[in-house]
DOMARKE-748757 format. One record per residue (C-alpha): x, y, z; residue in three letters. Coordinates in nm, 3 decimals, always signed. Example, Ala and Ser with C-alpha at 12.3 -4.5 7.8 and 13.67 -1.06 7.14 Angstrom:
+1.230, -0.450, +0.780, ALA;
+1.367, -0.106, +0.714, SER;
REM end
This chain:
+0.000, +0.000, +0.000, MET;
+0.139, +0.339, -0.097, SER;
+0.234, +0.596, +0.165, SER;
-0.019, +0.833, +0.007, LYS;
-0.299, +0.582, +0.054, HIS;
-0.202, +0.523, +0.417, ILE;
-0.198, +0.895, +0.480, GLU;
-0.549, +0.924, +0.336, GLU;
-0.681, +0.636, +0.553, ILE;
-0.540, +0.783, +0.874, VAL;
-0.646, +1.139, +0.790, HIS;
-1.001, +1.028, +0.711, ARG;
-1.024, +0.822, +1.028, SER;
-0.899, +1.105, +1.248, TYR;
-1.109, +1.380, +1.094, ASN;
-1.442, +1.227, +0.993, LEU;
-1.730, +1.124, +1.218, LYS;
-1.740, +0.766, +1.350, PRO;
-1.906, +0.511, +1.122, LYS;
-2.059, +0.299, +1.397, TYR;
-2.338, +0.285, +1.652, THR;
-2.232, +0.269, +2.016, GLU;
-2.372, +0.001, +2.245, ILE;
-2.186, +0.158, +2.538, LEU;
-1.989, +0.483, +2.556, PRO;
-1.704, +0.442, +2.307, GLY;
-1.789, +0.080, +2.215, VAL;
-1.891, +0.007, +1.854, PRO;
-2.185, -0.229, +1.811, GLU;
-1.972, -0.467, +1.603, GLU;
-1.657, -0.439, +1.813, TYR;
-1.597, -0.816, +1.806, LYS;
-1.532, -0.794, +1.434, GLU;
-1.272, -0.518, +1.477, ILE;
-0.949, -0.712, +1.524, LYS;
-0.676, -0.504, +1.361, THR;
-0.557, -0.146, +1.343, LEU;
-0.684, -0.135, +0.986, GLY;
-1.034, -0.234, +1.103, ASP;
-1.020, +0.040, +1.367, LEU;
-0.921, +0.308, +1.117, LEU;
-1.188, +0.193, +0.874, GLN;
-1.470, +0.282, +1.117, ILE;
-1.314, +0.617, +1.217, ASN;
-1.289, +0.503, +1.579, TYR;
-1.280, +0.772, +1.847, LYS;
-1.180, +0.677, +2.200, HIS;
-1.334, +0.859, +2.496, ILE;
-1.198, +0.936, +2.842, SER;
-1.248, +0.724, +3.151, VAL;
-1.465, +0.997, +3.299, GLU;
-1.693, +0.992, +2.994, GLU;
-1.705, +0.612, +3.001, GLN;
-1.816, +0.569, +3.360, ILE;
-2.050, +0.867, +3.353, ARG;
-2.211, +0.758, +3.025, GLY;
-2.252, +0.396, +3.134, THR;
-2.397, +0.501, +3.470, LEU;
-2.652, +0.725, +3.298, ILE;
-2.751, +0.440, +3.064, ALA;
-2.796, +0.198, +3.355, LYS;
-2.999, +0.452, +3.552, MET;
-3.231, +0.505, +3.255, LYS;
-3.277, +0.128, +3.220, ASN;
-3.341, +0.082, +3.591, GLY;
-3.033, -0.139, +3.631, GLU;
-2.833, -0.169, +3.952, HIS;
-2.493, -0.025, +3.853, PRO;
-2.284, -0.210, +4.113, TYR;
-2.329, -0.586, +4.120, SER;
-2.250, -0.756, +4.447, GLY;
-2.288, -0.443, +4.662, ILE;
-2.559, -0.499, +4.925, ILE;
-2.709, -0.267, +5.187, GLY;
-2.588, +0.063, +5.041, TYR;
-2.889, +0.156, +4.827, ASP;
-3.015, +0.436, +5.053, ASP;
-2.692, +0.625, +5.121, ASP;
-2.358, +0.506, +4.982, VAL;
-2.471, +0.428, +4.627, ILE;
-2.645, +0.767, +4.579, PRO;
-2.323, +0.930, +4.702, ALA;
-2.116, +0.726, +4.455, ILE;
-2.350, +0.818, +4.171, ASN;
-2.321, +1.187, +4.257, ARG;
-1.941, +1.159, +4.258, ALA;
-1.932, +0.983, +3.920, ILE;
-2.176, +1.226, +3.758, LEU;
-1.958, +1.508, +3.893, SER;
-1.639, +1.354, +3.756, GLY;
-1.483, +1.322, +4.103, HIS;
-1.205, +1.101, +4.228, ASP;
-1.325, +0.926, +4.544, ILE;
-1.203, +0.857, +4.897, LEU;
-1.402, +0.586, +5.077, PHE;
-1.387, +0.616, +5.455, VAL;
-1.487, +0.313, +5.658, GLY;
-1.381, +0.036, +5.893, GLN;
-1.249, -0.304, +5.790, ILE;
-1.484, -0.528, +5.593, GLY;
-1.716, -0.258, +5.458, GLN;
-1.668, -0.345, +5.088, ALA;
-1.467, -0.030, +5.008, LYS;
-1.234, -0.198, +4.760, THR;
-1.516, -0.421, +4.636, LYS;
-1.708, -0.106, +4.536, VAL;
-1.403, +0.027, +4.349, ALA;
-1.368, -0.305, +4.167, GLU;
-1.741, -0.302, +4.088, SER;
-1.714, +0.047, +3.933, ILE;
-1.431, -0.078, +3.708, ALA;
-1.618, -0.394, +3.617, LYS;
-1.959, -0.242, +3.550, ASN;
-1.901, +0.116, +3.435, LEU;
-1.576, +0.121, +3.237, LEU;
-1.623, +0.057, +2.865, SER;
-1.425, -0.183, +2.650, LEU;
-1.132, -0.013, +2.475, ILE;
-0.915, -0.126, +2.180, PRO;
-0.551, -0.172, +2.282, VAL;
-0.254, -0.290, +2.080, VAL;
-0.193, -0.652, +2.172, ARG;
+0.113, -0.702, +2.388, GLY;
+0.130, -0.352, +2.539, THR;
+0.157, -0.305, +2.913, MET;
+0.014, +0.046, +2.929, THR;
-0.319, -0.014, +2.754, ASN;
-0.208, +0.170, +2.438, ASP;
-0.500, +0.287, +2.224, ILE;
-0.383, +0.345, +1.864, PRO;
-0.615, +0.643, +1.810, SER;
-0.438, +0.825, +2.092, SER;
-0.124, +0.850, +1.875, ILE;
-0.096, +1.190, +1.701, PRO;
-0.199, +1.164, +1.336, GLU;
+0.142, +1.246, +1.185, GLU;
+0.320, +0.999, +1.412, GLN;
+0.080, +0.715, +1.324, LEU;
+0.129, +0.787, +0.951, ILE;
+0.504, +0.772, +1.005, GLY;
+0.481, +0.439, +1.189, LEU;
+0.263, +0.287, +0.916, LEU;
+0.492, +0.413, +0.641, ASN;
+0.805, +0.286, +0.814, GLY;
+0.960, +0.631, +0.837, SER;
+1.136, +0.781, +1.136, GLU;
+0.896, +0.922, +1.393, VAL;
+0.974, +1.257, +1.551, PHE;
+0.814, +1.334, +1.887, HIS;
+0.762, +1.705, +1.864, THR;
+0.548, +1.710, +2.180, CYS;
+0.700, +1.588, +2.510, PRO;
+0.382, +1.394, +2.586, GLU;
+0.353, +1.018, +2.623, PHE;
+0.102, +0.885, +2.368, ALA;
+0.192, +0.516, +2.353, VAL;
+0.484, +0.306, +2.468, SER;
+0.792, +0.240, +2.257, LYS;
+0.685, -0.127, +2.249, GLU;
+0.355, -0.019, +2.091, CYS;
+0.532, +0.191, +1.829, GLU;
+0.757, -0.103, +1.739, ASP;
+0.459, -0.339, +1.708, ILE;
+0.276, -0.099, +1.475, ILE;
+0.592, -0.033, +1.276, SER;
+0.641, -0.408, +1.226, ASP;
+0.281, -0.507, +1.156, ASN;
+0.134, -0.193, +0.997, LYS;
-0.244, -0.211, +0.941, LEU;
-0.243, -0.580, +1.046, GLU;
-0.145, -0.484, +1.403, THR;
-0.360, -0.698, +1.635, LYS;
-0.618, -0.523, +1.854, ILE;
-0.764, -0.660, +2.179, ASP;
-1.078, -0.515, +2.335, TRP;
-0.983, -0.478, +2.699, LYS;
-1.252, -0.476, +2.967, SER;
-1.272, -0.238, +3.260, GLY;
-1.169, -0.498, +3.514, ILE;
-0.853, -0.565, +3.308, GLN;
-0.763, -0.196, +3.345, ARG;
-0.823, -0.198, +3.721, TYR;
-0.518, -0.190, +3.944, ARG;
-0.526, -0.248, +4.319, TYR;
-0.244, -0.110, +4.532, LEU;
-0.226, -0.179, +4.905, LEU;
-0.047, +0.117, +5.062, ALA;
+0.235, -0.023, +5.273, THR;
+0.544, +0.150, +5.410, PRO;
+0.764, -0.016, +5.147, ASP;
+0.569, +0.129, +4.851, ILE;
+0.799, +0.372, +4.671, SER;
+0.740, +0.673, +4.448, VAL;
+0.881, +0.464, +4.164, LYS;
+0.608, +0.206, +4.221, ASP;
+0.358, +0.480, +4.146, LEU;
+0.517, +0.678, +3.864, VAL;
+0.764, +0.430, +3.712, GLY;
+1.142, +0.416, +3.697, GLN;
+1.454, +0.373, +3.488, ILE;
+1.494, +0.004, +3.412, ASP;
+1.861, -0.093, +3.430, ALA;
+1.792, -0.426, +3.259, ILE;
+1.643, -0.251, +2.955, LYS;
+1.947, -0.025, +2.940, ILE;
+2.183, -0.321, +2.955, ALA;
+1.997, -0.545, +2.711, LYS;
+1.890, -0.290, +2.451, LYS;
+2.175, -0.046, +2.486, GLY;
+1.934, +0.247, +2.511, VAL;
+2.027, +0.581, +2.655, GLU;
+1.972, +0.642, +3.025, LEU;
+1.703, +0.905, +2.980, TYR;
+1.542, +0.763, +2.666, SER;
+1.176, +0.666, +2.699, ILE;
+1.288, +0.316, +2.601, GLU;
+1.454, +0.280, +2.941, SER;
+1.132, +0.365, +3.125, TYR;
+0.934, +0.098, +3.311, SER;
+0.576, +0.206, +3.390, PRO;
+0.447, +0.225, +3.746, GLY;
+0.097, +0.160, +3.875, GLN;
-0.042, +0.489, +3.743, LEU;
+0.044, +0.404, +3.385, LEU;
-0.041, +0.035, +3.419, GLN;
-0.392, +0.150, +3.518, ALA;
-0.404, +0.380, +3.216, ARG;
-0.754, +0.436, +3.078, HIS;
-0.884, +0.265, +3.390, GLY;
-0.905, +0.285, +3.769, ILE;
-0.628, +0.280, +4.029, LEU;
-0.752, +0.178, +4.373, CYS;
-0.517, +0.275, +4.658, ILE;
-0.616, +0.086, +4.971, ASP;
-0.535, +0.247, +5.307, GLU;
-0.407, +0.571, +5.153, LEU;
-0.296, +0.730, +5.485, PRO;
-0.026, +0.463, +5.520, VAL;
+0.164, +0.624, +5.229, LEU;
+0.410, +0.876, +5.366, ASP;
+0.370, +1.240, +5.254, PRO;
+0.646, +1.226, +4.990, ARG;
+0.466, +0.943, +4.811, LYS;
+0.128, +1.111, +4.845, GLN;
+0.270, +1.418, +4.671, VAL;
+0.327, +1.206, +4.360, ALA;
-0.051, +1.182, +4.318, LEU;
-0.125, +1.554, +4.335, LEU;
-0.067, +1.650, +3.973, SER;
-0.266, +1.349, +3.851, VAL;
-0.566, +1.454, +4.059, LEU;
-0.535, +1.822, +3.976, GLN;
-0.418, +1.823, +3.613, GLU;
-0.448, +1.463, +3.497, GLY;
-0.074, +1.428, +3.434, LYS;
+0.260, +1.357, +3.599, PHE;
+0.632, +1.352, +3.527, THR;
+0.898, +1.123, +3.661, THR;
+1.269, +1.155, +3.723, GLY;
+1.465, +1.332, +3.455, SER;
+1.248, +1.222, +3.165, TYR;
+1.152, +1.517, +2.946, PRO;
+0.809, +1.353, +2.904, VAL;
+0.462, +1.434, +3.036, VAL;
+0.245, +1.131, +3.116, PHE;
-0.135, +1.161, +3.100, LYS;
-0.267, +0.831, +3.233, PRO;
-0.640, +0.914, +3.199, ASP;
-0.701, +0.728, +3.523, VAL;
-0.959, +0.762, +3.799, LYS;
-0.821, +0.731, +4.148, ILE;
-1.030, +0.565, +4.417, ILE;
-0.870, +0.554, +4.762, ALA;
-0.976, +0.407, +5.095, THR;
-0.910, +0.501, +5.455, SER;
-0.996, +0.382, +5.803, ASN;
-1.191, +0.646, +6.001, PRO;
-0.915, +0.662, +6.263, ILE;
-0.652, +0.746, +6.001, ASP;
-0.889, +0.978, +5.818, TYR;
-0.935, +1.204, +6.120, THR;
-0.572, +1.187, +6.235, HIS;
-0.392, +1.510, +6.152, SER;
-0.124, +1.466, +5.889, GLY;
-0.220, +1.115, +5.782, LYS;
-0.340, +1.242, +5.445, ILE;
-0.162, +1.558, +5.336, ILE;
-0.395, +1.853, +5.303, GLU;
-0.352, +1.914, +4.927, PRO;
-0.431, +1.548, +4.851, LEU;
-0.717, +1.546, +5.101, PHE;
-0.862, +1.843, +4.913, ASP;
-0.811, +1.704, +4.561, ARG;
-0.996, +1.380, +4.635, LEU;
-1.314, +1.570, +4.576, ARG;
-1.574, +1.322, +4.706, SER;
-1.532, +1.165, +5.051, HIS;
-1.789, +0.890, +5.103, ILE;
-1.853, +0.716, +5.436, ASN;
-1.929, +0.345, +5.424, THR;
-2.088, +0.135, +5.698, HIS;
-2.163, -0.219, +5.809, TYR;
-2.495, -0.382, +5.711, PRO;
-2.774, -0.214, +5.902, LYS;
-2.981, -0.532, +5.945, ASN;
-2.924, -0.906, +5.971, THR;
-3.104, -0.977, +5.643, PHE;
-2.848, -0.777, +5.441, ASP;
-2.570, -0.942, +5.640, GLU;
-2.712, -1.284, +5.552, MET;
-2.717, -1.197, +5.182, LEU;
-2.355, -1.081, +5.197, ILE;
-2.249, -1.397, +5.382, ILE;
-2.409, -1.622, +5.119, VAL;
-2.261, -1.415, +4.838, GLN;
-1.906, -1.409, +4.973, GLU;
-1.869, -1.751, +5.139, ALA;
-1.640, -1.994, +4.959, ARG;
-1.786, -2.343, +4.965, ILE;
-1.573, -2.622, +4.821, ALA;
-1.829, -2.902, +4.779, ASP;
-2.132, -2.704, +4.662, THR;
-2.332, -3.012, +4.557, LYS;
-2.357, -3.159, +4.905, ASN;
-2.402, -2.847, +5.122, VAL;
-2.729, -2.696, +5.242, PHE;
-2.739, -2.396, +5.474, VAL;
-3.069, -2.346, +5.662, PRO;
-3.196, -1.991, +5.690, VAL;
-3.192, -2.003, +6.072, PHE;
-2.820, -2.087, +6.069, ILE;
-2.756, -1.786, +5.846, LEU;
-2.964, -1.570, +6.080, LYS;
-2.767, -1.690, +6.380, SER;
-2.427, -1.625, +6.222, VAL;
-2.538, -1.279, +6.103, ALA;
-2.687, -1.196, +6.442, LYS;
-2.368, -1.296, +6.626, ILE;
-2.176, -1.048, +6.408, THR;
-2.436, -0.775, +6.464, HIS;
-2.437, -0.830, +6.840, LEU;
-2.056, -0.807, +6.842, ALA;
-2.079, -0.464, +6.675, ARG;
-2.291, -0.338, +6.961, ASN;
-2.115, -0.505, +7.252, HIS;
-1.977, -0.253, +7.502, HIS;
-1.661, -0.456, +7.571, ASP;
-1.563, -0.488, +7.204, ILE;
-1.351, -0.216, +7.045, ASN;
-1.588, -0.054, +6.799, GLN;
-1.321, +0.183, +6.668, ASP;
-1.150, -0.118, +6.515, LYS;
-1.481, -0.258, +6.396, GLY;
-1.616, -0.610, +6.345, VAL;
-1.575, -0.706, +5.981, SER;
-1.841, -0.867, +5.765, VAL;
-1.571, -1.128, +5.702, ARG;
-1.631, -1.260, +6.056, MET;
-1.973, -1.388, +5.945, GLY;
-1.844, -1.511, +5.608, VAL;
-1.558, -1.706, +5.761, HIS;
-1.781, -1.839, +6.039, SER;
-2.019, -1.994, +5.787, LEU;
-1.728, -2.149, +5.598, GLU;
-1.602, -2.307, +5.921, LEU;
-1.949, -2.429, +6.018, LEU;
-1.978, -2.614, +5.689, ILE;
-1.628, -2.760, +5.726, SER;
-1.714, -2.874, +6.079, GLU;
-2.019, -3.061, +5.948, VAL;
-1.803, -3.222, +5.678, GLU;
-1.544, -3.320, +5.941, ARG;
-1.790, -3.478, +6.185, THR;
-2.072, -3.622, +5.971, ARG;
-2.081, -3.558, +5.599, SER;
-1.753, -3.717, +5.488, ILE;
-1.771, -4.018, +5.721, LEU;
-2.134, -4.110, +5.654, HIS;
-2.186, -3.974, +5.299, SER;
-2.471, -3.745, +5.399, VAL;
-2.543, -3.384, +5.310, ASN;
-2.355, -3.119, +5.505, ALA;
-2.629, -2.931, +5.694, VAL;
-2.506, -2.720, +5.989, PRO;
-2.680, -2.739, +6.327, ARG;
-2.659, -2.535, +6.645, PHE;
-2.441, -2.807, +6.801, CYS;
-2.172, -2.728, +6.539, ASP;
-2.155, -2.358, +6.614, ILE;
-1.865, -2.371, +6.859, HIS;
-1.640, -2.413, +6.552, SER;
-1.667, -2.040, +6.471, ILE;
-1.429, -1.950, +6.756, HIS;
-1.129, -1.956, +6.525, GLN;
-1.286, -1.706, +6.282, SER;
-1.423, -1.457, +6.534, SER;
-1.178, -1.170, +6.511, LYS;
-1.242, -0.868, +6.732, PHE;
-1.054, -0.667, +6.991, GLU;
-1.164, -0.582, +7.344, LEU;
-1.163, -0.232, +7.484, SER;
-1.299, -0.233, +7.841, GLU;
-1.170, -0.575, +7.943, LEU;
-0.816, -0.705, +7.913, GLU;
-0.778, -0.820, +7.553, ASP;
-0.682, -1.183, +7.609, ASN;
-0.799, -1.510, +7.459, ARG;
-1.016, -1.622, +7.751, GLN;
-1.205, -1.294, +7.770, ASN;
-1.270, -1.306, +7.396, ARG;
-1.396, -1.664, +7.426, ILE;
-1.630, -1.570, +7.713, ASN;
-1.776, -1.278, +7.519, ILE;
-1.818, -1.483, +7.203, LEU;
-1.997, -1.757, +7.396, GLU;
-2.239, -1.501, +7.536, SER;
-2.300, -1.365, +7.184, LEU;
-2.362, -1.715, +7.046, ILE;
-2.603, -1.795, +7.328, SER;
-2.799, -1.474, +7.278, ARG;
-2.814, -1.517, +6.899, ALA;
-2.939, -1.876, +6.925, ILE;
-3.196, -1.768, +7.183, LYS;
-3.337, -1.490, +6.962, GLU;
-3.342, -1.699, +6.645, VAL;
-3.496, -2.012, +6.802, SER;
-3.765, -1.811, +6.983, LEU;
-3.868, -1.662, +6.649, GLU;
-3.986, -2.009, +6.543, TYR;
-4.111, -2.144, +6.876, VAL;
-4.316, -1.843, +6.986, GLU;
-4.575, -1.943, +6.728, ARG;
-4.672, -2.249, +6.937, LEU;
-5.010, -2.245, +7.108, SER;
-5.056, -2.292, +7.483, SER;
-5.217, -2.628, +7.408, GLU;
-4.910, -2.745, +7.218, GLN;
-4.683, -2.631, +7.501, ILE;
-4.893, -2.825, +7.756, THR;
-4.870, -3.143, +7.547, LYS;
-4.496, -3.104, +7.514, LEU;
-4.460, -3.061, +7.891, LYS;
-4.643, -3.386, +7.952, SER;
-4.435, -3.561, +7.691, GLU;
-4.100, -3.448, +7.829, PHE;
-4.213, -3.512, +8.188, ALA;
-4.264, -3.874, +8.088, LYS;
-3.966, -3.933, +7.855, ASN;
-3.722, -3.696, +8.026, LYS;
-3.435, -3.658, +7.775, THR;
-3.372, -3.586, +7.408, PHE;
-3.013, -3.645, +7.297, GLN;
-2.829, -3.433, +7.037, VAL;
-2.476, -3.469, +6.906, SER;
-2.252, -3.365, +6.623, GLN;
-2.173, -3.731, +6.567, MET;
-2.540, -3.837, +6.552, MET;
-2.717, -3.852, +6.217, LEU;
-3.063, -3.718, +6.153, GLY;
-3.200, -4.045, +6.023, ASP;
-3.005, -4.371, +6.034, LYS;
-3.286, -4.623, +5.981, LYS;
-3.381, -4.805, +6.300, CYS;
-3.077, -4.688, +6.493, ASN;
-3.175, -4.552, +6.833, SER;
-2.886, -4.310, +6.819, GLY;
-3.031, -4.088, +6.547, ASP;
-3.272, -3.794, +6.579, TYR;
-3.578, -3.939, +6.405, LYS;
-3.573, -4.264, +6.602, SER;
-3.591, -4.069, +6.929, GLN;
-3.907, -3.897, +6.806, LEU;
-4.100, -4.223, +6.837, ILE;
-4.122, -4.137, +7.208, ARG;
-4.217, -3.776, +7.132, PHE;
-4.517, -3.775, +6.892, PRO;
-4.625, -3.425, +6.997, ASN;
-4.274, -3.292, +6.941, LEU;
-4.276, -3.461, +6.598, LYS;
-4.598, -3.277, +6.512, GLN;
-4.450, -2.945, +6.624, VAL;
-4.140, -3.014, +6.415, LEU;
-4.350, -3.085, +6.105, ASP;
-4.539, -2.756, +6.148, GLU;
-4.218, -2.563, +6.215, THR;
-4.058, -2.718, +5.907, MET;
-4.335, -2.571, +5.692, VAL;
-4.276, -2.223, +5.836, TYR;
-3.898, -2.253, +5.797, ILE;
-3.931, -2.365, +5.436, LYS;
-4.143, -2.059, +5.363, GLU;
-3.882, -1.840, +5.532, ASP;
-3.606, -2.014, +5.335, GLN;
-3.784, -1.969, +5.002, ASN;
-3.841, -1.598, +5.066, ASN;
-3.472, -1.555, +5.133, PHE;
-3.380, -1.750, +4.819, VAL;
-3.611, -1.532, +4.608, ASN;
-3.442, -1.216, +4.734, LYS;
-3.097, -1.361, +4.670, ALA;
-3.200, -1.454, +4.316, ASN;
-3.315, -1.096, +4.252, GLN;
-2.966, -0.975, +4.344, LEU;
-2.792, -1.231, +4.124, GLY;
-2.651, -1.424, +4.422, ILE;
-2.590, -1.795, +4.368, LYS;
-2.847, -1.991, +4.566, THR;
-2.747, -2.354, +4.507, GLU;
-2.653, -2.399, +4.875, ASN;
-2.965, -2.240, +5.021, ILE;
-3.232, -2.397, +4.796, CYS;
-3.429, -2.678, +4.960, ILE;
-3.404, -3.009, +4.773, THR;
-3.625, -3.312, +4.814, GLN;
-3.356, -3.536, +4.965, ASP;
-3.147, -3.398, +5.253, LEU;
-3.087, -3.734, +5.428, ASP;
-3.280, -3.628, +5.738, GLY;
-3.000, -3.382, +5.817, GLU;
-3.219, -3.076, +5.762, PHE;
-3.482, -3.228, +5.991, PHE;
-3.217, -3.281, +6.261, ALA;
-3.111, -2.918, +6.232, SER;
-3.472, -2.800, +6.267, VAL;
-3.509, -3.028, +6.571, THR;
-3.231, -2.843, +6.749, GLU;
-3.397, -2.509, +6.670, VAL;
-3.719, -2.617, +6.840, VAL;
-3.540, -2.774, +7.137, LEU;
-3.339, -2.454, +7.188, GLU;
-3.655, -2.246, +7.165, GLY;
-3.817, -2.456, +7.436, LEU;
-3.524, -2.365, +7.662, ARG;
-3.600, -1.996, +7.630, TRP;
-3.980, -1.973, +7.644, ILE;
-4.121, -1.837, +7.968, GLN;
-4.134, -2.037, +8.183, PRO;
-3.865, -2.263, +8.030, PRO;
-3.977, -2.613, +7.936, LEU;
-3.630, -2.764, +7.888, LEU;
-3.279, -2.729, +8.021, ASP;
-2.959, -2.832, +7.844, LYS;
-2.714, -3.063, +8.021, LYS;
-2.356, -3.139, +7.917, ASP;
-2.417, -2.959, +7.586, ASP;
-2.590, -3.265, +7.438, ASN;
-2.898, -3.350, +7.650, ARG;
-3.225, -3.157, +7.660, TYR;
-3.412, -3.242, +7.981, GLU;
-3.746, -3.147, +8.129, PHE;
-3.712, -2.864, +8.383, VAL;
REM end
């Protein structure tokens, strides 16, 4: 192809209107068919800024009534409106909240759901968009002539220029998603300015023989690796002031320089930072100019109710053997309530917070405990019961403030939280019993005395007196109560599943199946027995953690 023809193609592409319909801001309807630089020039592609991408996509989702942030629960009334305001205003964001409040998850969700696909030259580290190259330079690269950089501004990397020079119009293009242009940086004391803005690469100098201050010797830092995307800086106040200063020009002017390079870098990146409330209010933790340039400061919070906490727990829990696990709704309620009670306990340090991860990890351990004691050995479904709940001790992470912060005090407080949570949850199901049913149960337990429970005991083991169902032969009135309670629990479970489905949460481990090996029934049995301990006056007492006896 003649140099004149190439010049005409590039000039037309750069100066005429796009020849495509957008399905998202900056994304051609037939983007999958655009695989080379030649294809891109043919449609007169025009890239748009990150700010235009996330604002445009947010507006489109709002018009369609779509939730713009998948996986974010419990923030609809306050945090999400604040995020939307910030995005519509074009602000960089500082999220302020305690541990486990989904701050970085929100940042990741913005990148995943609101950033558009962009065409980048395959094999480039800095997300190089060909249409960002000045027209005359691109013509020079395609014609194989020497390229002169008259403007000291970084357009694309030297690697990108070499690829285009070698492959011309057949240069391969990849459409890169928002999450691929998302970079997460945990601010630690050993993070350097070079990690942020890049550095001279001695290996490149040695291998390629390039000059010390040539752009060829430059290795990009996080800011340029997140180019045309989002850079999330977690725990921003941990960065010392000198490193924070490196972010100022990016936030104020959208550009930065590094070392002695006579080059201006414009990363077109949105910065989302996070901070703990203690660090946020501490004088000097975030330098004043940076504090001011992060234009939207948004406070996050823990779930305000146990239902939202339950949804988050189901969404975030990692379950290895999903086919054989069923989690009853009352177990989820109990785990969520334990976490909520911990957040309001006067002896627990609320400045440090009680993370949502406490509930998530507790459920994971509960399931593993069931696998350890029953499911693996007897090939039955893993259905947690109240008798398994002691296993959450190793995942309950909180600090004490009023009492001495030692292991025994933490255990004592956790035990009190578990007891209170089980009491409140079990009463919710037992308080529906009539006085007549209570009277019949009293007579039944007065005669038969004891009902045995155990982690090692199966729900139904066919004519084995050691299982739960066999014991019910002596308790026909209790069996009737259990059947009625099971109906109510199933309704409660299905309502929860429906809500989870609406939010796109996987429900395979909370949907009731026809065959649960009697293990679900055993779990419901413990709920009712616990409830009978807490009615007034109590009908049962619990002995040795495994025997329910008539009071």
